[in-house]
C-alpha positions in Angstrom: 0.0 0.0 0.0 1.3 3.5 -0.9 2.4 5.9 1.8 0.3 9.0 2.3 1.9 12.2 3.4 0.3 14.3 6.2 1.0 17.6 7.8 -0.1 18.0 11.3 -0.2 21.5 12.9 -1.1 22.0 16.5 -1.0 24.8 19.0 0.5 24.3 22.4 -0.7 26.5 25.3 1.7 29.4 26.0 2.0 29.0 29.8 3.7 25.6 29.6 7.3 25.4 30.7 10.0 24.1 28.3 10.1 20.7 29.9 6.3 20.2 29.7 6.3 21.4 26.1 9.1 18.9 25.2 7.2 16.1 27.0 4.0 16.9 25.1 5.8 16.9 21.7 7.5 13.6 22.5 4.2 12.1 23.6 2.4 12.9 20.4 5.4 12.0 18.2 5.4 8.6 20.0 1.7 8.2 19.4 2.3 8.6 15.7 5.3 6.2 15.6 3.6 3.5 17.7 0.6 3.4 15.4 2.7 3.0 12.2 3.5 6.5 11.0 7.0 7.6 9.9 7.9 11.1 11.1 9.8 13.1 8.5 10.2 16.1 10.8 8.7 17.6 14.0 9.5 21.2 14.9 8.3 24.3 16.6 7.2 27.0 14.1 6.7 30.1 16.2 4.7 31.7 19.0 1.9 33.7 17.5 -1.0 35.9 18.7 -4.5 34.6 17.8 -7.1 36.7 16.0 -9.5 35.7 18.8 -9.1 34.1 22.2 -9.0 30.3 22.5 -10.2 29.5 26.0 -8.3 32.0 28.1 -5.3 32.3 25.8 -4.6 35.0 23.2 -1.4 33.3 21.9 0.2 29.9 21.5 3.2 28.0 20.2 2.6 26.4 16.8 4.2 23.0 16.2 4.3 21.2 12.8 4.8 17.5 12.2 5.2 16.0 8.7 4.5 12.3 8.6 3.9 9.4 6.1 1.6 6.6 6.9 0.3 3.5 5.0 -3.1 3.7 6.7 -5.0 6.2 8.9 -4.6 4.4 12.2 -1.9 6.8 13.5 -3.7 9.9 12.2 -7.0 8.8 13.8 -5.3 8.1 17.2 -3.5 11.5 17.1 -6.8 13.2 16.3 -8.6 11.4 19.1 -6.0 12.2 21.8 -5.4 15.7 20.5 -9.1 16.5 21.1 -8.9 15.6 24.7 -5.5 17.0 25.6 -5.7 20.1 27.8 -2.3 21.2 26.6 -3.1 21.3 22.9 -5.4 24.2 22.1 -6.2 23.3 18.5 -4.9 20.9 15.9 -5.3 20.4 12.2 -4.4 17.4 10.0 -3.9 17.9 6.2 -3.3 15.2 3.6 -0.5 16.4 1.3 -0.6 15.7 -2.4 3.0 16.4 -3.2 
């Protein structure tokens, strides 16, 4: 089966310390790996102000992960756990065509 490329962008709440942020990124990277995805890269983009408040926050740190996966098991698990994580304000998963 062919590998599908995905780009996952998520926003980490701004009041997390560096150790907590690193642990969150490692946790979600491991969720992808353990469910069969191959991580191409995983990096912080930048801290940005929002156009409107999300919860009580007006800014957050954007993190981008590029992955390949032969099925959608890893993506579905990331999506499920991302929705219930209090440390992740929002996330978006995009299937890449390139």
